[in-house]
C-alpha positions in Angstrom: -20.8 -0.2 15.9 -17.6 1.2 13.8 -14.7 -0.8 14.2 -10.9 0.4 13.7 -9.4 -2.0 11.3 -5.5 -2.3 12.0 -2.9 -2.4 9.4 -1.7 -5.6 8.4 2.0 -5.5 8.6 3.1 -8.2 6.3 0.9 -6.3 3.0 3.0 -3.1 3.6 5.8 -2.3 1.5 9.2 -2.7 2.4 10.7 0.1 5.1 13.4 1.2 2.8 10.7 1.8 -0.2 8.0 3.7 2.4 11.0 5.9 2.9 12.1 6.7 -0.5 8.8 7.1 -1.9 7.5 8.8 1.3 4.5 5.9 1.6 2.1 5.7 4.2 0.0 3.2 5.5 -3.2 2.7 3.7 -5.0 3.8 6.8 -3.2 6.9 7.1 -5.1 8.5 3.9 -7.9 10.4 4.3 -9.6 9.3 0.9 -9.1 5.7 2.0 -10.2 6.2 5.2 -13.7 7.6 4.1 -14.7 4.0 2.7 -13.0 1.9 5.2 -12.5 -0.3 2.4 -8.7 -1.3 2.2 -8.5 -4.5 0.1 -10.0 -6.0 -3.0 -11.3 -9.6 -3.4 -9.2 -11.4 -5.8 -6.5 -9.0 -6.2 -3.0 -9.7 -5.4 -1.4 -6.6 -3.5 2.1 -7.9 -3.3 1.8 -8.7 -7.1 0.7 -5.3 -7.9 3.1 -3.9 -5.5 6.2 -6.1 -7.2 4.5 -4.9 -10.7 4.8 -1.1 -9.8 8.2 -1.2 -8.3 9.5 -2.9 -11.5 8.0 -0.1 -13.6 9.4 2.5 -11.4 12.9 0.7 -11.7 12.6 0.6 -15.5 12.0 4.5 -15.4 14.8 4.9 -13.2 12.5 6.4 -10.3 13.7 3.9 -8.1 
């Protein structure tokens, strides 16, 4: 049985950042959809996003 996984809006980047970087939901990227694996146990996605945003700010991408 193939179940569709619905996006968890709480785990998405803020709308302003998604627009600025033209980001989509993980569920919209072909590569990720092929595995149906959207998370890694033990990885804090919010913490990882914060680190990436901070790094992009340091190098003046944001």
